[in-house]
C-alpha positions in Angstrom: 35.1 56.4 -15.6 35.3 53.8 -18.3 32.3 51.8 -19.7 33.0 48.8 -17.5 33.2 51.0 -14.4 29.9 52.7 -15.3 28.2 49.4 -15.8 29.5 48.1 -12.4 28.2 51.3 -10.7 24.8 50.9 -12.3 24.7 47.2 -11.2 25.5 48.2 -7.7 22.9 50.9 -7.6 20.3 48.4 -8.9 21.2 45.9 -6.2 21.0 48.6 -3.6 17.5 49.6 -4.8 16.3 46.0 -5.0 17.7 45.3 -1.5 15.9 48.4 -0.1 12.7 47.3 -1.7 13.0 43.8 -0.1 13.7 45.4 3.3 10.6 47.6 2.9 8.4 44.7 1.8 9.4 42.3 4.6 8.0 44.7 7.2 4.5 43.4 6.3 5.3 39.8 7.0 6.3 37.7 10.0 10.0 37.7 11.0 12.6 35.7 9.2 16.1 35.7 7.6 17.0 38.9 5.8 16.4 38.5 2.1 19.0 39.5 -0.5 18.4 40.4 -4.2 18.0 37.3 -6.4 18.8 34.7 -3.7 16.2 35.8 -1.2 16.8 33.7 2.1 18.8 31.0 0.4 21.9 32.2 2.1 20.3 30.9 5.3 18.4 27.9 4.0 20.9 26.6 1.4 20.0 24.8 -1.8 19.7 21.4 -0.1 16.7 21.2 2.2 17.0 18.9 5.2 14.4 17.4 7.6 15.2 20.0 10.3 15.9 23.0 8.0 12.7 24.8 8.8 12.6 23.5 12.4 15.9 25.2 13.0 14.6 28.5 11.6 11.6 28.2 13.8 13.8 28.1 16.9 15.3 31.4 15.8 12.2 33.2 14.5 9.2 31.5 16.1 6.5 29.1 14.8 5.3 31.6 12.1 8.2 33.0 10.0 9.0 34.2 6.5 11.6 33.0 4.1 12.1 34.5 0.6 12.5 32.5 -2.6 14.1 35.1 -4.8 11.7 38.1 -4.5 8.8 36.1 -3.3 7.8 35.8 0.4 6.8 32.4 1.8 5.3 32.2 5.3 6.1 28.9 7.1 3.9 27.4 9.8 5.7 25.2 12.3 4.6 23.0 15.2 1.4 21.2 15.8 -0.6 24.1 17.3 0.4 26.5 14.5 -0.2 24.1 11.6 -3.6 23.1 13.1 -4.6 26.7 13.5 -3.7 27.4 9.9 -4.9 24.3 8.1 -7.8 23.2 10.2 -9.2 26.2 12.1 -8.6 28.6 9.1 -9.0 26.1 6.3 -11.1 28.3 4.0 -8.6 31.2 4.2 -5.7 28.8 3.4 -7.5 26.7 0.8 -5.9 28.2 -2.3 -3.1 26.7 -4.4 -0.6 29.1 -5.8 -0.1 28.9 -9.5 3.6 28.8 -9.5 5.2 27.9 -12.9 5.9 24.2 -12.3 2.4 23.6 -10.7 0.8 25.3 -13.7 2.7 23.1 -16.1 1.9 20.0 -14.1 -1.9 20.6 -14.2 -2.9 23.6 -16.3 -5.1 24.5 -13.3 -7.1 21.3 -13.7 -7.7 18.2 -11.5 -7.5 18.4 -7.7 -3.9 18.9 -6.5 -3.1 22.1 -8.3 -6.5 23.6 -9.1 -8.6 26.3 -7.3 -12.1 27.7 -7.0 -15.0 25.7 -8.5 -12.8 23.3 -10.3 -11.0 22.3 -7.2 -14.2 22.1 -5.0 -16.2 19.9 -7.5 -13.3 17.7 -8.5 -12.1 17.1 -4.9 -15.6 16.3 -3.6 -16.4 13.9 -6.4 -13.0 12.2 -6.4 -12.9 11.7 -2.7 -16.4 10.3 -2.6 -15.7 8.0 -5.5 -12.4 6.7 -4.1 -14.1 5.9 -0.8 -16.8 4.0 -2.6 -14.3 2.0 -4.6 -12.1 1.2 -1.6 -15.1 0.1 0.5 -17.3 -1.7 -2.0 -15.3 -2.5 -5.2 -14.4 -6.1 -5.1 -12.0 -5.8 -8.0 -10.0 -3.2 -6.2 -9.8 -5.3 -3.0 -8.9 -8.3 -5.1 -6.1 -6.3 -6.9 -4.6 -5.1 -3.6 -4.5 -8.8 -2.4 -3.1 -9.8 -5.7 -0.4 -7.3 -5.6 0.5 -8.2 -2.1 0.8 -11.8 -3.3 3.0 -10.7 -6.2 5.3 -8.8 -3.9 5.7 -11.9 -1.7 6.5 -14.0 -4.9 9.0 -11.4 -6.1 10.8 -11.3 -2.8 10.7 -15.1 -2.4 12.4 -15.6 -5.8 15.6 -14.0 -4.3 15.7 -16.9 -1.7 17.0 -14.6 1.1 19.6 -12.9 -1.0 20.0 -9.1 -1.0 17.4 -7.3 -3.1 16.4 -3.7 -3.8 12.7 -3.4 -2.8 11.9 0.0 -4.3 10.9 -0.8 -7.8 8.7 -3.9 -7.0 6.9 -1.7 -4.4 6.4 1.2 -6.9 5.1 -1.2 -9.6 2.6 -2.7 -7.2 1.4 0.7 -6.0 1.0 1.8 -9.6 -1.0 -1.3 -10.6 -3.4 -0.7 -7.7 -4.0 2.9 -8.9 -4.5 1.6 -12.4 -7.2 -0.8 -11.2 -8.9 2.0 -9.3 -8.7 4.3 -12.3 -9.4 1.9 -15.2 -10.7 -1.4 -13.7 -9.3 -4.9 -14.0 -10.1 -5.2 -17.7 -7.7 -2.5 -18.8 -5.7 -2.5 -21.9 -2.5 -1.6 -20.1 0.4 -4.0 -20.6 3.0 -4.6 -18.0 5.8 -2.9 -20.0 3.6 0.2 -20.6 2.7 0.4 -16.9 6.4 0.1 -16.0 7.2 3.0 -18.3 4.4 5.1 -16.7 5.8 4.3 -13.3 9.3 5.5 -14.3 7.9 8.8 -15.7 5.9 9.3 -12.5 9.1 8.7 -10.5 10.9 11.3 -12.6 8.3 13.9 -11.8 8.2 13.2 -8.1 12.0 13.3 -7.8 12.1 16.8 -9.4 9.4 18.2 -7.2 11.0 19.8 -4.1 14.4 19.9 -5.7 16.7 22.8 -6.3 15.9 22.3 -10.0 12.2 23.0 -9.3 13.1 26.1 -7.3 15.2 27.5 -10.2 12.5 26.6 -12.7 9.9 28.5 -10.6 12.1 31.6 -10.4 13.2 31.6 -14.1 10.6 29.7 -16.1 10.8 31.7 -19.3 14.6 31.4 -19.4 14.7 27.7 -18.7 12.2 27.0 -21.5 15.2 27.6 -23.8 18.0 26.0 -21.8 18.7 22.2 -21.6 18.7 20.6 -18.2 16.8 18.1 -15.9 13.7 20.1 -16.2 13.3 19.2 -19.8 13.2 15.5 -18.9 10.5 16.2 -16.3 8.4 18.3 -18.7 8.6 15.4 -21.2 7.5 12.9 -18.5 4.5 15.1 -17.7 3.5 15.0 -21.3 3.9 11.2 -21.4 1.7 10.7 -18.3 -1.1 12.8 -19.7 -0.8 11.2 -23.2 -0.9 7.7 -21.5 -4.0 8.5 -19.5 -5.8 10.1 -22.5 -5.2 6.9 -24.5 -6.6 4.7 -21.7 -9.7 7.0 -21.3 -10.3 6.7 -25.1 -10.1 2.9 -24.8 -12.5 3.0 -21.9 -15.1 5.1 -23.7 -15.4 2.5 -26.4 -16.7 0.0 -23.8 -18.6 2.4 -21.5 -22.4 2.4 -21.4 -24.2 5.4 -19.9 -26.6 3.4 -17.9 -24.3 0.6 -16.9 -23.1 -0.1 -13.4 -19.8 1.8 -12.8 -16.8 -0.5 -12.1 -14.0 2.0 -11.7 -13.1 5.7 -11.3 -13.3 6.4 -15.0 -16.8 4.8 -15.2 -18.0 7.0 -12.4 -16.5 10.1 -14.0 -17.9 9.4 -17.5 -21.3 9.0 -15.9 -20.9 12.4 -14.2 -19.9 14.0 -17.5 -23.0 12.4 -19.1 -25.3 13.7 -16.3 -24.0 17.3 -16.5 -23.6 17.5 -20.3 -26.3 20.2 -20.5 -24.7 22.4 -17.8 -22.5 25.0 -19.5 -20.7 25.8 -16.2 -19.8 22.2 -15.3 -16.1 21.4 -14.6 -16.7 17.7 -15.4 -14.9 17.1 -18.7 -12.3 14.8 -20.1 -9.4 17.2 -19.5 -10.2 17.3 -15.7 -10.7 13.5 -15.8 -7.2 13.0 -17.2 -5.6 15.4 -14.7 -7.4 13.8 -11.7 -6.0 10.4 -12.7 -2.6 11.9 -13.2 -2.8 13.4 -9.7 -3.6 10.0 -8.3 -0.6 8.4 -10.0 1.8 11.2 -9.0 0.5 11.4 -5.4 -0.1 7.7 -4.7 2.8 5.7 -6.3 6.0 7.1 -4.9 4.5 7.9 -1.5 3.4 4.3 -0.9 6.7 2.8 -2.2 8.7 5.2 0.0 6.7 4.4 3.1 7.1 0.7 2.6 10.8 1.1 1.9 11.1 2.8 5.2 9.0 0.1 6.8 11.3 -2.7 5.7 14.5 -0.8 6.6 13.2 0.0 10.1 12.1 -3.6 10.7 15.7 -4.8 9.8 17.1 -2.1 12.1 14.7 -3.1 15.0 14.4 -6.9 14.9 12.7 -6.9 18.3 9.8 -4.8 17.0 9.6 -7.0 13.8 9.4 -10.1 16.0 6.6 -8.6 18.0 4.6 -7.8 14.9 5.1 -11.3 13.6 4.0 -12.8 16.9 0.8 -10.8 16.9 0.1 -11.7 13.3 0.5 -15.3 14.0 -1.6 -15.3 17.1 -4.4 -13.0 16.0 -5.0 -14.1 12.3 -6.5 -17.2 10.7 -3.6 -18.5 8.6 -6.0 -19.9 6.1 -7.5 -16.5 5.3 -6.2 -13.4 3.5 -5.4 -10.4 5.5 -8.2 -7.8 5.4 -8.1 -4.1 6.3 -10.7 -4.8 9.0 -8.1 -7.0 10.7 -6.3 -3.9 11.9 -8.9 -3.7 14.7 -7.4 -6.8 16.4 -3.8 -6.1 15.5 -3.1 -3.2 17.9 0.7 -3.5 18.0 1.0 -3.9 14.2 -1.3 -0.9 13.6 0.8 1.1 16.0 4.0 0.1 14.2 2.6 1.1 10.8 1.6 4.6 12.1 4.9 5.0 13.8 6.7 4.2 10.5 4.7 7.0 8.8 5.4 9.4 11.7 9.1 8.6 11.9 9.8 8.6 8.2 7.6 11.7 7.5 8.0 11.2 3.8 6.2 14.5 3.0 8.2 17.1 4.9 6.2 20.0 3.9 2.6 20.1 2.6 2.2 21.6 -0.8 2.2 25.4 -0.5 -1.2 27.1 0.1 -2.3 30.5 -1.1 -3.8 32.8 1.5 -7.2 33.7 0.1 -7.8 36.5 2.7 -5.8 38.6 5.1 -5.1 36.3 8.1 -3.8 36.6 11.7 -2.2 33.5 13.3 -1.0 33.8 16.9 -0.4 37.6 16.4 1.3 37.3 13.1 -0.3 39.0 10.1 -0.3 37.2 6.7 -1.4 39.3 3.8 -3.8 38.0 1.1 -2.2 36.2 -1.8 0.8 35.1 0.3 2.3 31.6 -0.2 2.1 29.6 3.0 3.9 26.3 3.7 2.9 24.0 6.5 6.0 22.2 8.0 4.4 18.8 8.5 7.8 17.5 9.7 7.7 19.9 12.7 4.3 18.4 13.6 5.4 14.7 13.4 8.6 15.5 15.3 7.1 18.1 17.7 8.7 17.5 21.1 5.7 19.0 22.8 3.5 16.2 21.5 5.6 13.1 21.2 7.5 11.4 24.0 10.6 10.5 21.9 10.1 12.4 18.6 13.5 11.5 17.2 13.3 7.8 18.0 11.3 5.0 16.3 8.9 4.2 19.1 5.5 2.3 18.4 4.5 3.2 22.0 3.5 6.6 20.6 0.4 5.0 19.3 -0.4 2.6 22.2 -2.3 3.3 25.4 -1.3 2.0 28.8 -3.2 -1.3 28.0 -1.3 -1.9 24.8 -4.3 -0.9 22.6 -3.8 1.2 19.5 -4.9 4.8 20.0 -5.3 7.4 17.3 -3.3 10.7 17.7 -4.6 14.1 16.7 -1.0 15.1 15.9 -0.7 12.4 13.2 -0.5 14.6 10.1 1.2 12.1 7.8 -1.6 12.6 5.3 -1.8 16.4 5.9 -4.9 17.9 7.4 -7.8 20.3 6.5 -9.5 20.7 3.2 -6.4 19.9 1.1 -5.5 16.7 3.0 -4.5 13.6 1.0 -7.2 12.7 -1.6 -6.7 8.9 -1.5 -6.0 8.5 2.2 -8.3 5.5 2.7 -6.9 3.7 -0.3 -3.3 4.4 0.8 -4.0 3.1 4.3 -5.6 0.0 3.0 -2.6 -0.7 0.7 -0.1 0.0 3.3 -1.7 -2.2 5.9 -2.2 -5.2 3.6 1.2 -5.0 1.9 3.0 -4.6 5.2 1.2 -7.4 7.0 1.6 -9.9 4.1 5.3 -9.2 3.9 5.7 -9.6 7.6 3.8 -12.9 7.6 6.0 -14.3 4.8 9.5 -13.0 5.7 11.9 -11.8 8.3 13.8 -8.8 7.0 17.5 -8.7 7.8 20.5 -6.6 6.9 22.9 -8.4 4.5 25.9 -9.9 6.2 29.2 -8.3 5.5 27.6 -5.1 4.2 28.0 -1.7 5.7 25.3 -0.9 8.3 22.1 0.8 7.2 22.2 4.4 6.2 19.1 6.0 7.7 19.9 9.4 6.2 16.9 10.4 4.1 17.1 11.4 0.4 15.3 14.8 0.3 12.6 15.6 -2.2 8.9 16.1 -2.5 8.8 12.5 -1.3 11.5 11.5 1.2 13.0 8.1 0.5 15.6 6.3 2.6 19.1 6.2 1.0 19.2 3.3 -1.6 19.7 0.0 0.1 19.4 -3.8 -0.3 17.8 -6.1 2.2 17.4 -9.8 2.7 13.8 -11.2 2.8 14.3 -14.5 4.6 11.4 -16.9 4.2 9.7 -17.8 7.5 
């Protein structure tokens, strides 16, 4: 046997050994596609994730099943009852965040989204409480949301009913609201700098959930030395952190320890000052920078994607758009700005907004969790330190819970009297202890931006253009396919 034949024989033996190890290891986990060396379950999943990818696997293997990413097992929870059991009823056992390579680079285990233990608990509790305070009481933030809604109306109005791409104006407005929450209205950020920040945030969110991220997580050391899209993303991460550090430094020059906090950075610097003598505190400038980075990454693209879907769906369903506009006209005082409290008398509009979020399901899968203890869910054993992914799409499209899950139907959120009714199955913001940090801020922005645009325009599909493509663009945040739309002044 020649050298080449010997090497081939060795390679085959190694593959057989690796395959045998995988078959032995999979006995400990819930059922799922057979994993193969190097590719794991990708032969069954494919490199391109679709909305129904995991839902189809659930039909074959049940609502608790295992897929393998390379040599690593990932347990998937599908359907409302299963996801609720995992994330709500067993929230402590599934509270961990796995430190996979890309997550580690994004956060260095700081902030809220990608941290664990004491850091996560303290940063989450503080950040959530502070954001709620800012959203409810901070006049500057409310004023900025109203201001950005007005800017959006002006931007769309300048096109005079001609086709426009709404995505970047929406992203820029979302980014400016987060900037106000983080740094206040007297920030040193210029429009061009904020635009650059928004572009870098978009680069990061596009990479997350892609095949590129999957490859990076499997071969991080190798890819450090190879050019590719991951290099641009890593550069964007550094830009975001550097940008925020600079703004925090500018903030510190004006900050007074005993002054009245005006924004998130003020509140956080005050907390650092209070705990400066505690050697175990997690409140420091590194965590401050990362928490603000988390807010930008989590809150910019998600809002823009949801509003993009909203405008597209209104153009596709003019009868629903007309009912929203009729309700806005009859229920609101035209001389006053729309406020978040107005949702209580806008039952149909509120239902439409929630149905937009359900139908578009822009976050298909919640960020992976780490199982902190051995866990049994509906008879399936999940070992400690296993990665667990909740399929939120399977909840928002669960045929056991929604009358017409595959159709855009605001009646999902209306009772028999036409009143808005909340649904337990509405997991658009996730659920449990790792649910969306800025949920209240996002709901406020979404409601005010949407109602202001509906009051000002009727959205129509451009004449002569091919009909709307409702196929989603997959990623960590699911956008509609790129489109242009006509905002016709009312």
